[in-house]
C-alpha positions, 0 to 999 in steps of 0.5 A: 781849324781842325786843331781848334775843333779837336781841342774843344772835343778833348776839353769836352771829353775831359769835362764829361769824364770828370763830371761822371767821376764826381757823380759816381763819388758823390751822388747826393751832392751831384743831385743837389747841384743839378736841381738847386745849383743849376736853376740858381745859376740860370736865374743869375745869368738871366738877371745879369744879362737883363741888367746889361740890356736894361740899365743903359736904356734906363740911363739914356731915358733918364730913369736912373 
């Protein structure tokens, strides 16, 4: 259990370091990713999860 937690923390630290390095090297691109890319990703995730829930219900009710 401790090994898994340490592996997760190590991965999180490496990702944080890489993200900070990317932000220092490309400040405009990081802002673009933050304010355009992240909302698009969230909307896409909501759409996919809603479809996963609604499509089987619609199929079972005969609406599809």
